[in-house]
C-alpha positions in Angstrom: 2.1 32.3 -6.3 0.1 30.7 -9.1 -0.4 27.3 -9.9 1.1 27.3 -13.1 4.3 29.5 -11.6 4.7 26.8 -9.2 4.7 24.1 -11.9 7.2 25.6 -13.9 9.4 26.4 -10.9 9.1 22.8 -9.9 10.0 21.5 -13.6 6.8 19.5 -13.3 3.9 18.6 -15.8 0.6 19.5 -15.0 -0.8 16.2 -14.9 0.9 13.2 -13.2 3.2 15.1 -11.2 1.9 13.7 -7.8 4.2 10.3 -7.7 2.1 8.7 -4.8 -0.9 6.4 -5.9 -4.3 6.9 -3.9 -2.7 9.4 -1.9 -6.2 10.5 -1.5 -7.3 7.1 0.1 -10.1 6.6 -2.5 -9.4 2.8 -3.3 -9.7 0.1 -0.2 -10.0 -3.3 -1.9 -9.1 -5.7 1.0 -11.5 -3.9 4.1 -12.7 -0.5 5.0 -12.0 -1.0 8.7 -10.0 -3.7 10.3 -9.6 -3.8 14.7 -7.1 -5.2 16.9 -3.9 -4.4 15.1 -0.6 -3.8 16.8 1.2 -6.9 16.9 4.4 -7.7 15.1 3.1 -6.9 11.7 4.0 -5.5 8.5 1.1 -5.6 6.0 -1.3 -4.1 4.1 -4.6 -3.6 6.0 -7.1 -1.4 4.4 -7.0 1.1 1.7 -4.7 0.6 -0.9 -0.5 0.8 -0.9 0.0 2.3 2.1 1.4 -0.8 4.5 1.6 -0.6 8.5 4.4 -1.8 10.5 4.8 -2.7 14.1 7.2 -4.2 16.3 7.0 -5.1 20.1 4.6 -2.6 21.1 1.5 -3.6 23.2 -0.3 -0.6 22.1 -3.6 -1.5 19.6 -5.4 0.1 16.9 -8.4 -0.1 14.1 -7.4 1.1 10.7 -10.2 2.4 8.6 -11.2 4.4 5.9 -12.8 7.2 7.3 -15.6 9.7 5.4 -13.8 12.4 8.1 -12.2 14.6 5.5 -11.0 18.4 4.7 -12.7 20.5 1.9 -12.7 18.5 -1.5 -12.0 15.4 -0.2 -14.1 12.1 0.6 -12.1 10.1 2.6 -9.1 10.0 5.2 -7.2 6.9 6.8 -7.9 7.0 10.5 -5.7 5.1 13.4 -8.0 4.6 16.1 -5.6 3.7 19.8 -7.7 0.7 21.7 -4.8 0.0 23.7 -2.4 1.9 25.5 1.6 1.0 25.4 2.9 3.8 27.8 6.1 1.3 28.7 8.1 1.6 25.5 10.7 -1.1 24.7 13.9 0.1 22.8 12.8 -2.0 19.6 9.9 -1.0 19.1 8.4 1.3 16.5 4.5 1.8 14.5 4.8 3.3 11.0 3.3 3.7 7.9 4.8 4.0 4.7 4.4 3.6 0.6 7.1 1.9 -1.2 7.6 2.9 -4.8 9.2 1.7 -7.6 12.5 2.8 -9.1 11.5 3.0 -13.0 8.8 5.8 -11.6 11.4 8.1 -10.1 14.0 8.4 -13.0 12.7 12.2 -13.2 14.2 12.7 -9.5 18.2 12.6 -10.7 19.0 11.2 -7.8 22.7 10.6 -7.2 23.8 13.2 -9.9 24.3 16.6 -10.0 21.1 17.5 -11.1 19.2 16.0 -8.4 16.2 17.2 -8.0 14.3 18.6 -4.4 11.4 16.7 -3.4 8.2 18.7 -1.5 5.7 16.2 0.6 2.0 18.1 1.3 -0.7 16.1 3.1 -3.7 17.0 5.3 -3.6 15.7 9.0 -5.7 15.9 12.1 -5.8 14.5 15.6 -7.9 14.1 18.8 -4.9 16.4 20.4 -2.1 17.7 19.5 1.1 15.8 18.5 4.1 15.8 16.9 4.7 13.0 14.1 7.9 12.2 11.6 7.6 12.4 8.2 10.5 10.5 6.0 12.2 10.0 2.8 14.2 6.8 2.3 16.5 5.9 -0.5 16.0 1.7 -0.1 18.4 1.3 -2.9 21.4 3.2 -1.1 20.8 3.2 2.8 20.1 7.3 2.7 17.2 9.4 4.7 15.8 12.4 4.9 13.1 13.3 7.8 10.9 16.3 8.9 8.5 16.2 12.1 5.5 17.9 11.9 2.6 19.1 14.5 -0.6 17.5 14.5 -3.8 19.8 15.9 -7.3 19.1 16.5 -8.2 20.6 13.3 -7.8 19.5 9.4 -4.0 20.9 8.3 -2.3 21.1 5.4 1.8 20.4 6.3 4.3 21.0 3.6 7.6 19.7 3.8 10.3 20.3 1.2 13.3 18.1 0.9 16.8 18.8 -0.5 18.3 17.5 -3.7 20.4 14.1 -3.3 23.4 14.1 -5.0 24.4 10.7 -3.9 22.8 7.1 -4.8 21.3 6.8 -7.8 18.0 4.6 -7.6 17.8 1.4 -9.8 15.6 1.8 -12.8 13.5 -1.6 -12.4 10.0 -2.5 -11.0 11.7 -3.5 -7.1 11.6 -1.0 -4.3 13.5 1.9 -4.7 11.9 4.9 -2.6 9.6 5.1 0.6 7.5 7.8 1.8 6.6 7.4 5.7 5.3 8.6 8.7 7.0 7.6 12.0 3.8 7.7 15.2 5.9 5.6 17.9 9.5 4.5 18.3 11.7 3.6 21.0 15.0 4.4 22.0 16.7 2.0 19.1 15.9 4.6 16.8 15.3 8.0 19.1 18.7 7.7 21.2 21.1 9.7 18.6 21.2 13.1 17.1 18.4 13.8 14.4 19.6 16.0 12.0 18.3 17.8 8.7 19.2 16.5 5.4 19.9 13.6 3.6 22.0 10.8 5.9 23.1 7.3 6.0 20.4 4.9 7.8 23.9 3.0 9.2 23.1 4.8 12.4 19.6 3.9 13.9 19.6 6.0 16.8 19.5 9.2 14.3 16.4 7.9 12.7 13.7 9.8 14.7 14.2 12.5 17.3 13.2 12.1 20.9 10.5 14.6 21.0 7.9 12.8 18.9 4.9 12.2 20.1 3.9 8.1 21.2 0.6 7.5 19.5 0.1 4.8 21.9 0.5 7.2 25.0 -3.6 7.1 25.2 -6.4 5.3 24.5 -7.3 8.5 23.2 -5.2 9.0 20.5 -6.6 9.4 17.1 -5.0 10.2 13.8 -6.0 11.2 10.2 -4.7 11.6 7.1 -5.3 12.2 3.6 -4.2 14.3 0.4 -0.9 12.9 0.9 1.4 14.2 -3.0 4.6 13.5 -3.4 6.3 16.1 -6.2 9.6 17.4 -8.0 10.5 20.4 -6.8 10.1 23.2 -3.9 6.5 23.9 -3.9 3.6 22.3 -3.1 1.2 22.6 -5.6 -2.4 22.2 -4.9 -3.5 18.2 -4.5 -3.6 16.6 -7.6 -7.2 14.4 -7.6 -7.4 11.7 -9.8 -10.7 9.6 -10.6 -11.7 6.9 -8.4 -10.6 4.6 -11.6 -7.6 5.6 -12.2 -6.7 5.0 -8.1 -8.6 2.0 -8.7 -6.4 0.7 -12.0 -3.1 2.1 -10.5 -3.3 -0.1 -7.2 -4.4 -3.3 -9.0 -1.0 -3.1 -10.4 0.1 -4.5 -6.8 -2.8 -5.9 -5.7 -6.3 -6.9 -7.4 -9.3 -9.9 -6.3 -11.1 -12.0 -8.7 -14.8 -12.6 -7.8 -16.2 -16.1 -9.2 -19.4 -16.1 -10.9 -22.2 -18.4 -11.0 -21.6 -19.1 -14.2 -17.9 -20.0 -14.3 -16.2 -22.2 -17.2 -14.4 -25.0 -16.5 -12.6 -27.4 -19.7 -12.0 -31.0 -19.8 -8.8 -32.0 -20.1 -9.9 -35.3 -21.5 -12.8 -37.5 -21.3 -10.6 -40.2 -18.4 -9.5 -37.5 -16.7 -10.4 -35.7 -13.1 -8.2 -32.9 -14.0 -10.4 -30.1 -15.7 -9.0 -26.2 -16.1 -10.5 -22.8 -15.7 -8.8 -19.7 -15.7 -9.2 -15.7 -15.7 -7.7 -12.5 -17.1 -5.9 -10.0 -14.6 -7.0 -6.6 -15.2 -3.7 -5.1 -16.9 -0.3 -6.1 -16.4 0.5 -6.4 -12.6 3.9 -5.7 -11.1 5.4 -8.9 -11.2 4.0 -12.3 -11.0 1.2 -12.3 -8.0 1.0 -14.7 -5.1 -2.6 -15.9 -5.7 -4.6 -17.0 -2.5 -7.8 -19.0 -3.5 -10.6 -19.3 -0.9 -11.5 -22.0 1.1 -15.3 -23.2 0.6 -14.4 -24.0 -3.2 -14.7 -27.8 -3.4 -17.6 -30.2 -2.5 -20.2 -28.5 -5.4 -20.9 -29.6 -9.0 -19.9 -28.9 -12.4 -23.0 -29.3 -14.8 -23.5 -31.9 -17.1 -20.5 -33.8 -14.9 -20.9 -36.8 -12.6 -19.1 -36.2 -9.0 -18.1 -33.3 -7.2 -14.8 -30.9 -7.3 -12.7 -32.6 -4.6 -9.7 -29.6 -5.0 -9.0 -26.7 -7.1 -5.5 -25.6 -6.9 -3.4 -22.6 -9.3 -1.4 -24.3 -12.3 -0.1 -21.2 -14.1 0.1 -17.5 -13.1 1.3 -14.6 -15.5 1.1 -10.7 -14.7 -2.2 -10.8 -16.7 -3.8 -13.9 -15.9 -4.0 -16.5 -13.7 -4.9 -20.6 -14.2 -6.1 -23.1 -12.2 -7.0 -26.9 -12.3 -10.2 -28.2 -10.8 -10.1 -31.2 -9.6 -12.9 -33.9 -10.0 -14.3 -37.1 -8.1 -14.9 -38.7 -10.8 -13.0 -38.6 -14.4 -16.5 -38.4 -16.6 -17.1 -35.6 -19.7 -16.4 -35.1 -23.4 -12.8 -34.2 -23.8 -12.5 -30.4 -24.6 -16.0 -29.7 -23.7 -17.0 -26.4 -21.4 -18.8 -26.4 -18.8 -19.8 -24.1 -16.1 -19.5 -24.6 -12.4 -22.1 -23.4 -10.1 -20.1 -24.1 -7.1 -17.7 -21.2 -7.3 -20.2 -18.5 -7.0 -19.2 -15.1 -4.8 -16.0 -16.9 -4.3 -13.1 -14.3 -3.7 -9.5 -14.8 -4.9 -6.7 -12.3 -4.7 -3.4 -11.7 -6.1 -0.9 -9.8 -4.5 2.1 -8.7 -6.4 3.0 -5.4 -3.7 6.5 -4.2 -3.1 
């Protein structure tokens, strides 16, 4: 079937059909490699927009943005197990997922008689054969739909089509409504029931994962690679929608971004008798919501050009979706009111802004 025919059958646009951000694993603002992971966690670690969740397991792994990728891709996400866990407690799990806003998914028509099928496609590889689980989760209405997939030692494209769900509309806002996840390890709390195809209530936790899935923590030899993740409307998988690095970065920065201070950071003086001075910077476009801001340690102790004393504290005073302002407290109250000076002490310090779901 031609690409044009696939798109027509899906009722999808030629562009902007992939509902996933950073599916090619191009952007990794936080880090390109983190080791020693696996303790109870629910965090974004390396590649943007992919959150990794673990609970109860003694297994440990290294997570990285790898250059081992199928033809046409530059990167994949790699999970490399470093500590095995062959005694699986009931409540253990390890999975990763992308959380999506309801306002970006209204075209699914979920919860109506016109609800659309969803097709998920991706490329995977392992060090050995394995069986894992890909899951759609309607977070607004507590509903799940999942299917197993097989991994081999070669790059393989997986395609899974999910039935339309006429139950439960998605909220039309910027909160989390829907998730695409991949299960790699699960205890009996999640596997003790009967796993069934189609949309189900998540009330029976034991039906969530089939007991047949592989535990990635069964050996320190285990590796798992994934890239080219695409979720689209319809029952056919179209070729992966490659985006430029710039577009992936812009979309990722809606949820997480950084600001590296320069050696000429400008500071405004409120009044010549005040120790409080002010500084700020714009954010790249509008973030999803008002972000939480983390300023780096080590911003104190330096000088501001033309002022006596040193920086004794730096605190965030105001944050919106598109800008951040903070107070620079000096050890001495000097300077001319409403004058602007530059501060060299912040050079190369990095602040982070987090508006993740």
